[in-house]
C-alpha positions as CSV (number, residue, x, y, z in Angstrom):
1,M,35.1,-58.8,-44.3
2,T,31.9,-58.3,-46.3
3,D,29.4,-55.6,-45.1
4,T,25.9,-57.0,-45.5
5,T,23.8,-54.7,-43.4
6,Q,20.0,-55.4,-43.5
7,N,17.3,-53.4,-41.8
8,T,14.5,-55.9,-41.2
9,G,14.1,-59.4,-39.8
10,S,16.0,-61.2,-37.1
11,I,19.7,-62.0,-37.3
12,T,20.4,-65.5,-38.7
13,M,23.6,-67.5,-38.9
14,D,23.7,-66.9,-42.6
15,D,23.7,-63.1,-41.9
16,V,26.6,-63.4,-39.5
17,R,28.5,-65.8,-41.9
18,A,28.0,-63.4,-44.8
19,A,29.2,-60.5,-42.6
20,I,32.4,-62.5,-41.6
21,G,33.1,-63.5,-45.2
22,D,36.6,-65.0,-45.6
23,T,37.9,-63.4,-42.4
24,D,39.0,-65.6,-39.5
25,P,36.1,-65.6,-37.1
26,S,38.5,-65.6,-34.2
27,T,39.7,-62.1,-35.2
28,T,36.4,-60.4,-34.9
29,N,33.7,-60.1,-32.2
30,A,30.0,-59.5,-31.7
31,S,30.4,-55.8,-31.3
32,K,32.1,-55.3,-34.7
33,L,29.6,-57.6,-36.4
34,R,26.7,-55.6,-34.8
35,V,28.1,-52.4,-36.3
36,M,28.4,-54.1,-39.7
37,L,24.9,-55.6,-39.6
38,G,23.3,-52.6,-38.1
39,R,20.7,-54.6,-36.1
40,G,20.3,-57.6,-33.9
41,S,21.1,-58.4,-30.3
42,F,24.6,-59.0,-29.2
43,A,23.6,-62.3,-27.6
44,T,22.2,-63.7,-30.9
45,I,25.2,-62.5,-32.9
46,Q,27.6,-64.0,-30.3
47,K,25.8,-67.3,-30.4
48,H,26.1,-67.5,-34.2
49,L,29.7,-66.3,-34.1
50,D,30.6,-69.1,-31.6
51,A,28.9,-71.7,-33.9
52,I,30.8,-70.4,-36.9
53,R,34.1,-70.5,-35.0
54,A,33.3,-74.1,-34.0
55,E,32.6,-75.0,-37.7
56,R,35.9,-73.5,-38.8
57,A,38.0,-74.9,-36.0
58,P,40.8,-77.3,-37.2
59,A,39.8,-80.9,-37.0
60,A,41.3,-82.9,-34.2
61,M,43.8,-85.6,-35.0
62,V,42.1,-89.0,-35.0
63,A,44.0,-91.6,-33.0
64,P,45.1,-94.5,-35.2
65,G,43.1,-97.7,-35.0
66,A,44.0,-101.0,-33.3
67,A,47.3,-102.6,-34.2
68,P,47.0,-105.5,-36.6
69,A,47.6,-109.0,-35.3
70,A,51.2,-110.1,-35.3
71,P,52.3,-113.3,-37.1
72,A,52.1,-116.2,-34.7
73,D,55.6,-117.3,-35.6
74,A,57.3,-114.0,-35.2
75,I,57.5,-112.7,-31.6
76,A,60.0,-110.1,-32.6
77,V,57.6,-108.9,-35.3
78,M,54.8,-108.8,-32.8
79,W,57.0,-106.9,-30.3
80,G,58.0,-104.4,-33.0
81,A,54.4,-103.9,-34.2
82,A,53.2,-103.4,-30.6
83,W,56.0,-100.9,-30.0
84,A,55.2,-99.1,-33.2
85,Q,51.5,-99.1,-32.3
86,A,52.2,-97.7,-28.9
87,Q,54.4,-95.0,-30.4
88,A,51.7,-94.1,-32.9
89,L,49.1,-93.9,-30.2
90,T,51.3,-91.8,-28.0
91,L,52.3,-89.4,-30.8
92,G,48.6,-89.3,-32.0
93,R,47.4,-88.5,-28.6
94,L,50.1,-85.9,-28.2
95,E,49.1,-84.3,-31.5
96,T,45.4,-84.3,-30.5
97,I,46.2,-82.7,-27.2
98,T,48.4,-80.1,-28.9
99,A,45.6,-79.3,-31.4
100,E,43.1,-79.0,-28.7
101,R,45.4,-76.8,-26.7
102,D,46.0,-74.5,-29.7
103,S,42.2,-74.4,-30.4
104,L,41.4,-73.6,-26.8
105,A,44.1,-70.9,-26.7
106,A,42.7,-69.3,-29.9
107,L,39.2,-69.5,-28.4
108,A,40.5,-67.9,-25.2
109,N,42.1,-65.1,-27.1
110,T,38.9,-64.5,-29.1
111,Q,36.8,-64.5,-26.0
112,A,39.2,-62.1,-24.4
113,S,38.8,-59.8,-27.4
114,D,35.0,-60.2,-27.1
115,L,35.1,-59.3,-23.5
116,A,37.3,-56.2,-24.2
117,A,34.9,-55.0,-26.9
118,L,32.0,-55.6,-24.5
119,A,33.7,-53.7,-21.7
120,S,34.4,-50.9,-24.1
121,A,30.7,-50.8,-25.2
122,I,29.6,-50.9,-21.5
123,D,32.0,-48.0,-20.7
124,A,30.6,-46.0,-23.7
125,N,27.0,-46.7,-22.5
126,S,28.0,-45.7,-18.9
127,E,29.3,-42.4,-20.2
128,T,26.1,-41.8,-22.2
129,V,24.0,-42.6,-19.1
130,T,26.1,-40.4,-16.9
131,A,25.8,-37.5,-19.4
132,A,22.0,-38.1,-19.7
133,L,21.7,-38.0,-15.9
134,A,23.6,-34.8,-15.7
135,D,21.4,-33.3,-18.3
136,K,18.3,-34.5,-16.4
137,Q,19.6,-32.9,-13.2
138,K,20.3,-29.6,-15.0
139,L,16.9,-29.6,-16.5
140,E,15.3,-30.3,-13.2
141,G,17.3,-27.4,-11.6
142,D,16.3,-25.1,-14.4
143,L,12.6,-26.1,-14.1
144,L,12.7,-25.5,-10.3
145,A,14.3,-22.1,-10.8
146,I,11.6,-21.2,-13.4
147,I,8.8,-22.4,-11.0
148,K,10.3,-20.4,-8.2
149,S,10.7,-17.3,-10.3
150,S,7.2,-17.7,-11.7
151,G,5.8,-18.2,-8.2
152,E,7.5,-15.0,-7.0
153,A,6.2,-13.1,-10.0
154,L,2.7,-14.5,-9.5
155,D,2.8,-13.3,-5.8
156,G,3.8,-9.9,-7.0
157,H,1.0,-9.9,-9.6
158,K,-1.5,-11.1,-6.9
159,G,-0.5,-8.1,-4.7
160,E,-0.9,-5.7,-7.6
161,I,-4.3,-7.2,-8.6
162,A,-5.4,-6.9,-5.0
163,R,-4.4,-3.2,-4.9
164,L,-6.1,-2.4,-8.2
165,T,-9.2,-4.3,-7.1
166,A,-9.4,-2.3,-3.9
167,E,-9.0,1.0,-5.9
168,L,-11.7,-0.2,-8.3
169,E,-14.0,-0.9,-5.4
170,K,-13.4,2.6,-4.0
171,V,-14.1,4.1,-7.4
172,Q,-17.2,2.1,-7.8
173,T,-18.4,3.1,-4.3
174,A,-17.7,6.7,-5.0
175,A,-19.5,6.5,-8.4
176,A,-22.5,4.9,-6.7
177,A,-22.6,7.6,-4.1
178,A,-22.2,10.3,-6.7
179,S,-25.0,8.8,-8.7
180,A,-27.3,8.6,-5.7
181,L,-26.5,12.2,-4.8
182,A,-27.1,13.4,-8.4
183,Q,-30.4,11.6,-8.5
184,R,-31.4,13.2,-5.2
185,D,-30.4,16.7,-6.4
186,A,-32.3,16.1,-9.6
187,Q,-35.4,15.2,-7.7
188,I,-35.0,18.2,-5.4
189,A,-34.5,20.5,-8.4
190,Q,-37.5,19.0,-10.2
191,A,-39.7,19.5,-7.1
192,S,-38.5,23.1,-6.7
193,T,-39.2,23.8,-10.4
194,Q,-42.6,22.3,-10.1
195,I,-43.4,24.5,-7.0
196,M,-42.2,27.6,-8.9
197,V,-44.3,26.7,-11.9
198,N,-47.3,26.2,-9.7
199,R,-46.7,29.5,-7.9
200,L,-46.3,31.4,-11.2
201,T,-49.5,29.8,-12.6
202,D,-51.4,30.9,-9.5
203,Q,-50.0,34.4,-9.8
204,I,-50.9,34.6,-13.5
205,G,-54.5,33.5,-12.6
206,E,-54.7,36.2,-9.9
207,L,-53.4,38.9,-12.3
208,K,-56.0,37.9,-14.9
209,A,-58.8,38.2,-12.4
210,L,-57.6,41.6,-11.2
211,L,-57.3,42.9,-14.8
212,H,-60.8,41.8,-15.5
213,K,-62.2,43.6,-12.5
214,Q,-60.3,46.9,-13.3
215,S,-61.4,47.1,-17.0
216,P,-64.0,50.0,-17.8
217,V,-67.7,49.1,-18.2
218,A,-69.3,50.3,-21.6
219,V,-72.4,52.6,-21.0
220,A,-75.2,52.4,-23.6
221,K,-76.3,55.8,-25.2
222,P,-80.0,56.5,-25.8
223,A,-81.3,56.6,-29.3
224,K,-82.1,60.1,-30.9
225,S,-85.8,60.8,-31.9
């Protein structure tokens, strides 16, 4: 069988005929040809395969024609010719029926092989689908587990975030209170300092006035004559 795999275009009868080569088309099937061709639908390949099988089927025996006219003066010859003709027709019909029977038997065997190959392909596809469904279910289970685990972790993080937020609010409140207290203390200290400065200034002024009062007065001496 010739391997004539092509990659583009639709499958034609010539493609299938080239793939079959000199092999008896009744010994192969659409599944095998699909593997050799590497493309095409099974229905198209099977259609071309059936047409090629019909082309290569043995020709049916043709029944002999009408008996020739017997001589008018020889009844015995006529009887013998009629008998021979009847025998020929009977044998021809028997051979035709036998050929048709053999052809139908070969076709039945071929179709049985095709059905077996198709059933095998269906079984293989079923196993693939079953495995794919199992993988899908496993992935879904893993995804649900991850979602659940992530949700639990997120709940834990939410609690920790809430705790830290509360502590931060406490710290901010304490800092604001401390800042307000510090500002108040600074204002009080500034006011006290200003009062003390004012008091010292007043005392210095009083001391200056007192010193001025207590200083001796200079007496002018008379001039000598």
